[in-house]
Structures are given as C-alpha cells and as structure tokens.
C-alpha positions, 0 to 999 in steps of 0.5 A: 719864681718857680717856686712860688707858682709850684707853692701856689699850685699846691696851696690851690690844690689843698683848698680844691681838696678841702672844698671837695671834702666839705661838699662830700661831708655836707649831707652827713652834716645836714642828717647829723644836725637833723637827727640831733634836732629830732633826738632833741625833739624826741627827748623832750616829747618821749613818754618814758615807760619802764620795763621790768622782765626776766630777760634770761628766759625765753618767755621774757624775751618774747615780751620783750620783742612784742613790746619793741614791735608795739612801740615801733607800731605806735611811734610810726604813726605818731603825728607831729609833736605828740609823744612817743613811747621809749622803753627802759628795760632792766633785767629781774632775773626772776628774782622780786628783790631785783625787781624792787631795786629796778623799780626805784632806779627806773622812778628816781633816775629814769623818770618813767611814768608807767611801769610794765612787765613783772611776769610773777605775783611777788614782783608785781605786789612789791613793786606796786608798794613802791609805785604807790608813794609816787602814784606811778601805775604799774601793769602786771602780766602776773596772773599765778595768783588766787587773791581777792579782787577787793583786796588787790584793790585796796592795797595797790590801787596803783596796780593793774593786772593785764591778766586774769586769775587761775579760777578758770584756768583750774576749772578747764583743766578739771573739765578735761580730767572729768572727760576722762573719768580719771579718779587719780591724778598727778601734778608736776610743776617747777617752784623756784626759791620765791614761788609761793602761788602753787599752794593756794593753786593746789588747794583750788585744784584739789577741791575742784577735783574733789567735785568730780570725785577725782584726787591728787594721787602724787605731786612732784616738785621740781627745783628750777633748772638753773643747773640742769646737770647737777639736778639729773640725779633728783629728777630721776629719782622723782620721775621714778615716782610717777612709773606705774600709777594706777591712773596715769593722767598727769597735770604739768602746772609750771615749768620753765623753757629750759626746765621743760626740755630737760624734764621731758627728755628724762620723762621720754627715757623713763617712757612716761609718755607711753601706755594710756598716760594722759598729759595735760599742760597748763598754758605757761609750760605749754607755751614754754614747750612750743617756744623752746629752742629744742622743741624739734627734738622733743616734739615727737615726745609729747605728740598728742598732750593736751595743752590749754592757751587762752583764746583770742580773736586772729584778725588782720591786726594779730596777723600782722603782729604775728608776722613781725613777731615771728620775723624777730624770733626767727632772726635771733632763734632760727627758722626751725618751727612755726607756732603762734605767739603766746598770750603774754607776748599778745598782752605785752603788745596790748599794754603798750597800746593801752599806754598809748591810749591813755596818754593820747587822751591826755589834754597836755604834755604835762602828764600827771600821774594821778591823771594817767592812773584814772585814764588807764583804769577808764580804758576802752580798747580793742586789742589783740588778745580781746576787749581790754577793760579794767574792773577794780584793777583787773581785766574785766573779760573772763578769758576763753581757752583753746584746747590744742595738741602738739602736732610736730613743729605746730599745734592743732586747735581742738576745742573751745572752752568758755566759763559759762558754757564748758566745751563748745561741744562735747569733748569726748575722750576715747579710753584706749591702749594708746596714749593721750587719744581722744576723739573730737567731734570736728578738729579744725583751725579757729575761725580767724576772721571772727571778731568781737561783738564790740568791734563790728556790725555782725551781718546775720543771714536769714532765710528768704523763704521758709517752709513756713512763715511762722518761723521767719517772715519778711515784712515792710516796716510802715514807719520807715519803709525798711524790711524787717523780719519777724517769726518764732526764730527772730524772736528767740534770737532777740530774746537771747540778745536781751541776756547779753550784758552788752548787747549786740550790733547786728544786721539782718541780710535776706538769703534766697537760695537753699539752707545748705548754701546758707550755712556754706556762706557762714562757713566762707564768712560771708555772713558772721552768722545765720539765723532761722529754721536751720537744722543742726546735722553732723555734716554741717557741724564739721564746717560750722559752729551751731548753738544749743537747739532752741527747739527739738526736731525729728522727722513727722510723716502727715498723712490724711485722717479717716474715721475709725469704723472698725470698733467691735472690740472697743469694749476691751480697750478702756483696760490694758491686758495686764489689767484684764488678767489682774481683775480676773485673778482677783475675782477668782482668788476672792471666790475661792476665799468665800467658798473656803470660808462658807462651804461647811456651814452656809447651805447655799454653797453644799452639794457636789463641788462643781455646784459649790464652785459655781455658786461662789463665782456666781456670787462674787461676780454677781456683786459687780452689778447688783446685790446678791440674795445669797446669806453669809454666815461668818464674819471673816466672810463679810470682811472679805466682801466689803473689801471686794464690793470696794474694789468692784465699785472702783473698777465698774466706774473706771470701766464706764467712764473709759468706755464712755470717752472711747464711744463719744470721741471719734478717733482718727485713724491714718490712711498710711500705717508706716514708713515701710508700707510707703517704701514698698507700695512705691506711693508718692510722697512730698518734701521740701526741696529746699531743706535737707529731708528730700536727701535724707528720704532718698539717702538714709531712708532708701526712697526712690527719686521718682516717688519724691514730689517737691512741694514748696508752697505750703498752701498747696499741701491740701491740694496736693493730698485732695488730687492724690499727688502725694500720699504722705507728706514728710516735715520736721517736727516743728513744721509739724506744728506749724502745719497743724496751726494751719490745717486744724483737722483731717491729718494725722501725724506719726513719728518712727523715731528719726531724730535730728539735732533740732533748730539752732543758730549758725556762727563760723567755726569756734566762734566765741558768739556760738557759746554765748548765744548757747547759754542764753538759750538755755537761760530761756528755756529753764526760765520758761520763755521758751515755751511762751514763744512757742505758745505764741506762734504754734496753736497747742490745741490743734497740734495735740488733737491730731497727734496719733499717739495711743489712747490712754488706757487704764493699766494695772500701775493705777490699781496695784495698791488696790489689788495688794490690799484685797489680796492681803485682806482676803489671805489675812482673814483666811490665816485668822479663821484657820487660827481659830479653827485650830484653837477651837479644836484644841479646846474640844479635844481638852474636854471644853464644854458643848454648850459653847458649841452653838449654831450661831458660832461665827468664829469657826472655820470650815475645817473646825 
C-alpha cells in the first residue's frame, strides 16, 4: 500500500513538473509559431535584391552597411501585405569574372528581381549582358568610365547608373590646377589587373590640361596592393621619380584604402608632402583616405591636401542616416575618428529607395521585369544624394563638387564647384614656401538645411521699405486681394527663374527692419533667400552666399548744382593743352618750311631775318582766317600750303563747333567740391540709416557722428537741401539713378572711386541655388535683357544729364594722323627741293648751258 502511494505521489510529481514546464515553454512556442508564420509571409512577399560588391574593400563594406540601413528603414515602414526588400550579398573580390558567375547564381538560383552594386564599369557591363536576356534591371554604382550615353542605352537597355561620368570631375580638377597656375602636373593612381578606365580618363584630363597651358609631366602607376610588403621596393623606386619636380603638383586619381595608407607612409618618408608641393585627391582615393582604419596615423601627413567630394543636401533625412551609419561603422571598426559618409554609400542607400519606389508603384504582387524596368526608368525621387531621375540610363542631374581639406580626424569644407559656374566664388591659391597653402575668402561648413528647389517652397525675404520703391515695392493685387511685389530687383529675380529648366517654387515674405537684419535672417535660415537692393559686402559674405551682382555699385555724392558763371577762359576749352601745343608746333614748322623754300627768290620774304620770319609767320597764320595777298614762286611751297590749308580748315571748323557747344550749353557746377572738403568743413551730410552707408561714412571715411543726418524718406530729400539741413547726400550708385529719375534737374552727382560689390541676391552659405542664379544673371547681362530692365525702371536721359563728368574736349588723339601727314608732306617737299638744288649745282659746275637758267625756274632750292 505504501508502495502504491509512493508510486502515485511520484507520478503526480512528474505530471506537475511536466505541466509547469509546458506553461513555461508556452510563450516560446507561441513566439516561434508566430515567427514561422511571419517568416512564411515574408518569404511570400519578399522582393529579392541581388547585391554584388567587393566586400573585401572598405568601400564595398560601407555600401553594404548603407544598403542594410536602407532595407531596415523601408521594411520598418512597410504596411501589412506590402513587399519588403531582402538583399542577397555576393562578394565579387573586385574581379569582373566573379561578378559574372555571381549574377548567374543570383538570377537562376536566388530568383532576384534586381541586381545592384558593381563598383567598376567592366563588371557592370558584363553583368548587364547577362541581365539583358532576362530583363532583370541592373543598377550600378560604377562611375569610372567615359562612354557615350547613347551607346550605353543601346547596348545595355537594362543597365541604370546610380552615378555620373567623370567629365565634370576632371573639369573640377583642372580648374584647381588652373588656380595654382602650374604648367606641369604628375598623376598617381593604382591600377589593378582589370583596370582599363585610366587610359580614357587620362586622355581627357590631358586634353583639358592642355587648354589651360598645363601638361602631364609624369605618371606614377602603382600595382594593386594585395601584398604591400612585396611591393615596397618597387614603390620606393617609383616614388623617387617624383622627387625634385619643377612644378610639384600631384593629382591622385585612384588609390584603394589599403593602398592609400601604404603609399602615404612611403611618401611621407621621402618627404614628398613638404616644400611647395600641392596634392589634389580625386573623390574615391580621398574617401578611402578618410575612412581608412589607419587614418589617424597618416592624417598629419596630408594636412592641407585638397580633396574633391560630390555635394549633396545635408537635411534631416541625411543626418538621421549619418547617425545610423556611423554607429554601425564605429561598432565594427572603432571610434577613432569622425567623417561624413562617402557619396557611394549615400547612393547605395538611395538605390534601395529607388527600388522601393518602383515596386510600390506596381499594381500587383506579381512584378513583371518589363514593368519594373519601366518604373525604374521613370523614377522621380528626392534622395539623400539629391534628385534621382534617370535619363537614358544615367542620372540626369549633373553633380556639384565640394572642395575639402584634411584637418586632423575630420575634414574642412572649402568651396563649392558647379559645372556651369565653376567655383561659388573665386578659389585663390597662395603661392608660398609652405606646402598646400591656399586662401579662401570664407571657409565654413556647407549649409545643412538647404534642400533642392524640387522639395520645398523657398521662403524669400524682401525689404519692407527701400530708399526708392523702384527697386522693391509692395502692392495689393486687385484681383486676389493679396500682397504682391514689383520693382527692378523683383523683375531681375523673375527673369532669372525663367532660365531655370524646372522653375522654382517660392514665396515672398515682407521683412521690416534693416538690411543687415535681413541678411542675418538668411544666415540663421529664417529665410531661404533674400531678394532686393542688398549690397554685396565682405563682412556679409562671411556668413551668407551672394550671387553674381546684377547691378554695379559705388559711393555717389548728390549735391545741389549751380550755373558755372566763371567762364572767362572758355575760349581755350574746346582743345586740350596737348592739342594747343601740337597745333602751335605744326604752325611754326610750316612757317619755317615756307620761309626756307621762298626767302631767296621771293621778294616778299627778303630783308632782315626778323622781317623774313615775321612775314612767314603772318603768311602762314593768316591762312587760318582769310586769303593772303602774298605770292609764292615755288611748286614745292604750293604743295606745302595746300596741305596746310586743309589742316587749317579742319582746325577752325572743329574749334568753332566745340566753342559753340560750350557757349550754348548751361554747365552745372557742384556746390561741394570733394569729400575731403565736406569732412574738413564739418558740413552736415545725409544718408539712409537702414543701409550700410551711414556706418561706412563713420567707420571708413572718418566722418563725425554729429554731422550725419538720417534721411529715410526720399520725398524729403529736396526739402532737406532747401532748408540747408544737409549739404550733400550720400547714396549708392543704383540709388543715384533712381534719385535723378525723380529729381531730374538742379542736382549733380560726383564719384570718388569708393566701389562696393554691387546688388546681389542672398542665399545660405554654399547654397547650390546661388551658383544657379549667378549663371542666370550672367545670361541676362550677356543677352541684353538686364540693360532693358534698367532702362525700364531708370530714365537714362536724366541720369546722363546730371553726372558731373568732364566735358568732352578735342584732343591730339583725334588729329594725330592729320598732323603726321602734314609734317611728312612738308618734310618731303623740303628734301626734294634740296635734292633738286644739289643736282642743279652739279650741272652748273659741269658747264651746263646758262640758257636753261631763267627767272621762271621753279624747281631750284633757295640754296642753289
């Protein structure tokens, strides 16, 4: 009995233990079942993407990280029942033949519907040949080719390039070389067994360098660093060729991450980075350098080297991606340094977004390859790298490039380069003994909040009140009842937008405050831009980006005018001093020639020498005004006088016309002679306090604050002058034109060569729109449209009438040819006469017949 009870109690204990174990394992079973079901659903709805990358390289690993982040983002936000993206990775080991076998495996065994990756052009084209048969789209990151777009589209219709070609990249490099004014450069690149890109790339680079007067002096071709220890000897021998170059500017076109570290270490040992050497890194080697695990050890070596990276908007979406990317990167490689993700990683992220955008637009879960190709070709997407739109299989948007330099564990952004406008402002290198030194007018970070015009409406600040409403004026639209803005600056802005292929969405916003506050609000991104009569100044350019000026500017002094009554010497004003001296010299020279030819045979020219000269002078001078009674006997004299009569006619007619013009025109004379006179006499002067001119008068021209009168209302200018409150009004030149449109008489303007940057539109620092607007403004100026707008808003007649430039006077430059001809004719006649005299004397000495000598002889010189 005890045995039975014991058995029952043991059985009950086992049952209870089993029940407890089941209860504990039940949640795990439920989760397992749910996971299996979810997996089954995911497998059913998974959109398989094949990824072929060189995962042995750091760049390939970075692109893999970006693809994983993109897949996490799109799969997290996917709604129930929609596709989620599942990547399948295969390592190509940087070998095109491996890429072919990987593509066949992905298409036939994994049934992938898109293939992405393929960093080299050789791999991309080989895989595209295979994909053409099954119409599987291939999106390649390769950008190392220079191939006609039509050929790509014809040979590989399923190939899409998530990149741009190297033409603009090469042009950017050439523009930097041109800035340093070097005639010889050396090229450095690492070529693997399958690399064929550099032959075409170097040919194009050589052609572009030839256009600026530079040539490729040497090429350093490095072997792939699969085993750096075995290549050290050959590397040292090759680096020796770079020593002692006459123009040490080195362009690094291609280096792997491992190769760049090894190369830079050896170059440092040989002191290639010292002296006045200049190093320019193309984008891929520069990205490899920044992300190299050995970067901290070699950063000091290349400090100051110039790198080129593709510009992209740094908005909130990019900042979120960057945080995830660096977190993943640091988890794997450590947190030794910070850097911006390279453009290849960013485009890898955008590639997944492009695929997601295409499959979401498909009508059903059964995605046909032909329809997928069509959807990808019609992609319209704003990605992290910018606008994504394919044109003939290639990204349609031409890239802009950011110039950067290495600064410790980070890099510093310098200037922005665009294909149509070169640098955003001048890139001015300094030629000095230090290596890689340069001067940039303003070095700041690229503005992070600026996005493309295709994404948001641009909020534009406009001045609420301007000195003259011809520049910007607010009105109410009778039709809509809303505010609208007109004026010269608004017309220029709208004309510039008309040159944009896709236009621009914008909205004007009234700004009540000073111009300085308006510029600051663009700097702090309250406004996306500012449009109006805003002067380009050096201190403002430190914080914002200005466009090309659309109208020039200098300091103008407006003063009341009075008639010029002191005109006692007006009779000498038609000719300049040089003209009077030259005319008198010609008169005296002609007089001497006439006397020399006539004094021996002409009785009018005989007597004491003083009488002879006075007669010759009177004879020549009187021909300016009336016919003379004196007779001449020699033909040579008659030739001289005919030419002189012609000169006299021209001179008298020109003098008469000039004197008549001076007598009939009422000349206005300024009441204030110079700025120095105003400053020393402590006369009160007016200026608009909302502009920078008042501060400029005090800080730069040393005017006392007590003599500055603030004049905001343009209608009160005349009253201020009439009451004597101000003796002069200081304005910028564009305001001068508006002033004389309103006050067309009674004032004159003087200029004393204080020039400013002109009026320009304002954008945040390194905004890509600034370069686009600058290009449009240049087109308006070259086409004459800008001049038409100026004449529309400013009356040119009144402006020209009131400028106190010197009256045009006749100078020697208008008559020098006539004077030279006169002198040459007179001299020629004199020499011929002397030759005739000498011949006649020789004939006479040889016993010539005296009958040949008569009083009617006219070919004998006075010395005969």
